[in-house]
N, C-alpha and C positions, 0 to 999 in steps of 0.2 A: 639090287646092287648093294654089296655092303659098304660100310663107311670107310673101309680101308682102301677102296678102288675108287678114284675120282675119274669121271667119265667126261670128256668135253666133246660134244657134237658141234662141229665148227661150221656146218652148212647152215649159217644164219641167213635171215632175210636179206636179199640184196647182193649176196656174195656168189660169184659164178665159180661153180667148181665143176670138174669134169664128171660124167654121169656116176661114178662110184662116190659114195660119202666118205670123206675123210675123217678118220677117228683116232684118238690118241687115249689110252688108258694108262694111268700113272698108279703105280702099286709099289708096296713095300718090299716085296720078294717076287722071285720068278714063280714060285708056287701060287701066290696070290694072282699074278698075271695070267697064268694058265686056267686058274679057276675063273677069273673074269672073262676071259676069252670063251670058255665053255658056256658060261651063262648068257653071254651075249650073243652066241650062235644059237642058243636054244630060243632067245627072245626074237632074233631075226627071221629065222626060218619060216614061221607061220606068216610072215609078211613078204615072202618071197625073196628075201635078201640072203647073202651069204658072204663069208669073208674070201677075200682073193688071196690063197695061201702064198703065192709068189711075191705078193706084196705086203704080207704081215709078218712082222718080226718082233721077237721079245729081246730087248736088249737093256744093258744097263746105263745109267746116265754116264758112267765113266766112258763107255763107248760112244754114246750120243746118238742123236737121231735127227733127221732133217723133217721140217714140215713148213709148208706154205712159204717156202724160201728162206726159212730160218734153220739154224743149226743149234739145238740145246744139248749142252755137254757140261760135265762137271770136270773142272780143272783144280787139282789140288784140294778137293773137298769143297770148292766154290762152284755153284752152278752159274754158267755164262750163256747167254743167248747171242749169237752173231750171225750175220748174212751167210747163208750157205754158199759154199764154194761153187756149187752149180750155178747159183743166182749171179754170183761175182762173174763168172764165164760168160753168162749170157749178156750181162751188161757190157762186158768188154767186146764181146763179139758185136752187139748192136752199135756201139761207138764206132768200132772199126769199120763196119758196114756203111754207116752214115757218112763217115769221113772219106771213104772211097767215092761214095755217090756225089760227094760235094766237090770233087775236084773239077776245076774250071770256073767255080763261083767265086764269089767275093767273101771277104771276111764277115760282112754283116749277115749273109745268108748262112754261113756256118754257126754264127752266135744264135741266130733266131731259130735254127734247127736243133742245137743241142742244148740250150738252156732249159727247155721244158723237160727234156730227158733228164738231165741233172737234177732239177727241182724234185721231179715226181719219184725218182729212185731213192734220193735222200730222205725225202719226207716219209716213205714207207718204212725205211730202215733206221730212222732217227731215234727210236725208242730202245734200241738194244746196243750192245757192244759194238759200235761201228767206226769209231774213230780211226783205227789202223786202217780199216777197208777204205774209208773215204780218202785218206791220205794217199794210199797206193793207187787208188783210181784217178786221183788228181795228177799223179806222176804219169800215169799211162796216158791220160788225155793230153798233157802237156806234150808228150812225145808225138802223139797222132796229130796235134796241130802244127808242131814244129815240121812234121814230115809233110804235111799238106802245104805249108808255106814254102818248103824247100821245092816241092813239085810244081807249085805256081810260079816260082822264079828260079829256074834251075841255074841261070847264069849270074845271079847275085851272090855276094859273099855272105857269110853267116851274120857279120856284125850288121850289115844292112837289113837283113830279114829280122833281126832281134829288134833294131831300132823301129821298124815299121809296125811289127805285129804284137810286141811283147813291152809291157811297161806297167806303171802304177796307175791304170785305168780306174780302179776303184779307190778312191781317196781315203776310205775308212779303213783300208788294210794296207799295211806296210809291205807290199809285195810287188815288187818290180818284174815278176814274171808272168803276169796276167795276160791272157791272149784278148786282144781287143781290136777295134776298128778306129784308125785315127780321125776320120772324117766325121763320123757320127758320135764317137764317144762310147758306143756300145761295147760291152766286154763279157767274156764268157765266165759264168760264176764257177765257182769250185763246190765239190762235194763237202769239203770240210768247213765250209762257211754255214753249214745247217747245224744248228745248234742241238746237242744231243739231250732229249727230254726223257726222263726215265718214266716207265710205267708205273701209274699210281694204283695201289691195290684197292679192290672193291670193298666198299663199306660194310663190315659185317657179313650178312648172309643176303645181301641185296640181290634181287633177281630181276632181270630185264623184263620178265613176264609180269611183275607185280604192278597194276596200274596206279597204285599209289606212290610208286617212285619213278613215275614218268618224267617228273621234273628233274630229279637227281640224275637219271640217265641222260637226259637231253643237255644239262648243264656239263656234264662229264664229257659228252662227246664234242660239245663246243669247244671246251678246254684242249682237246686233243687235235684240233685243227690248226696248223701253222698259218699264219696270216702273210699272203705273198705280197708284202709292201714293205716299203722303206720305213726308217724311223720317223721320217717327218709325217708321212701320211698316217703312221700309227698313233703319233700325238694328236692328229686331227681327228682320227677315228675315237680316240679316249675322250677328248674334250666335247665330242657330240655324244657321247655314250652310246656309240655304235649305232645310231639313227640317221637316216636321211632327213634333212632339215625340209626337203620337198614335200615328202608323203608321211614322214614320221614312222616309217618301217625300218626293220633292221637292214643294215647295209650288207653285212655278212652273217650267215647262219648256215648251219648243216645239221640234219638230224641223224645222219649216220656218216662216218669217215669212210673215205675210200678204202677197198681192200686189196689192192695190189699196186705195184709201182705204176703201171699203165693207167690205173684209174684215179692215182694221185696227180700224174701228169696232166690228164685231161682237167681235172678239177682245179688244179693251179692255173693253167692256162686260161680257163673260162672265167675264173674269178678275177684274174687280172684284166681281162678285157671288159668285165661286166662293171666296174667302177671307174668313173673319170673324176679328176680333181679340177674344178674351175670356180670362179667367183658366182656367188649367187646374185640374181638380179635384184636390185634394191626396189623397195615400193616407190610407187609415184609421189614425187614431192620430196623425198628424203635425199639426203646427201649422199653421193655415190662412195663406195668404199671398196675399190678396186683391188686393194690389197688385202682384204678379207677372204681367205680361202676356205671352202667346205668342202666335204666329200658329198657327192650326190649321185643316185643311181643315174645311169645312162639316160633311161626315158624321162626321168625328172628334169635332167638339165635340158633335153631336148625341148620339153614343154616351156621351161623358164626361158629358153633362148629363142622361142617364137617357132618351135618346130624345125630347127635348123637340120639341114640334111648333111651328114659328114661321116663317112665310113668309119673314122675313128671313134665316134661316139654310139655306134649301133650296139645295142645290148647283145652280150655274148649269148648264143644259142647252146642248149645242153648238148654235150656230146653224146654220140649215139648210145643209146641204151639208158642214159640218165633221165630222170623225171624232169618235166618242165617247171622252172620256178613259179610260185604263186605271184599274182599281181601284187607289186610294192616290195618284193623281196629279190634280194640277189643270192639264191641259195642254190649251191651245187652239193650234191651228196654222192656216195659211191655207187657206181652202176653194178 
């Protein structure tokens, strides 16, 4: 393959793709693209592989192309990567279907069902130009929740519905239109609350297959994982240097980031359940310090509390297809 054509094989370890391998070849001209395609076809033929001509296209960046739920296109000379329109249609359809299935339930059930979906989808698309898409989805989700509330209380006026289900539930946000539950204080998060984090370029010619760079790639992947925790818990995590005082192992770790919105949804949900915040048992003879909070693994807290049986403290199991975490670690990676 010539240096002008850059080939990206995206069927990496742990990524679930359909049987055909997804392939993108970036070239400087159409002629180079046709040459690259011919050379690839020659290389694939002895291996029993061939291009699907119906799905193989040669396009310019001004036209753009969709790949793995993203659209890469050049606008006025600047390349932008955004969530694909098809991906936005799918998430809107899923949200609409979920809200229809939740008719007859309470606000807490709606929040518990939708929050993981919002977190997972926003985490997957947070590295690209997604701010406008996030805002549009928030507006669409608000309309769905309002429609759900009207269906739940058909005889109540609009003012009553707004006072009951909408307000400034998130005190750190000056937004009085957040959907929430007055009894429990739980609220529906927004897509736009997910911070956009730009992709960092790979250093030099670093390759994931180079054993000498294993630590570089591990640290890079860990930085790409958003922590599904609040600000107070983040400060505790930083003060503990990310380690559990019960066993000394890392509280949060991930070798590979999830590779789809569904996998992000599973990873974030499992990680939130895997860590519990409680006071550490003080040694015998020492003064109790009940106000001193620490982050512990769920199984470490159960041991320190005398093997207390509580469903809320059970360690999260790996979602289907995810590897089980090693002993002493709360580690969820992409399935």
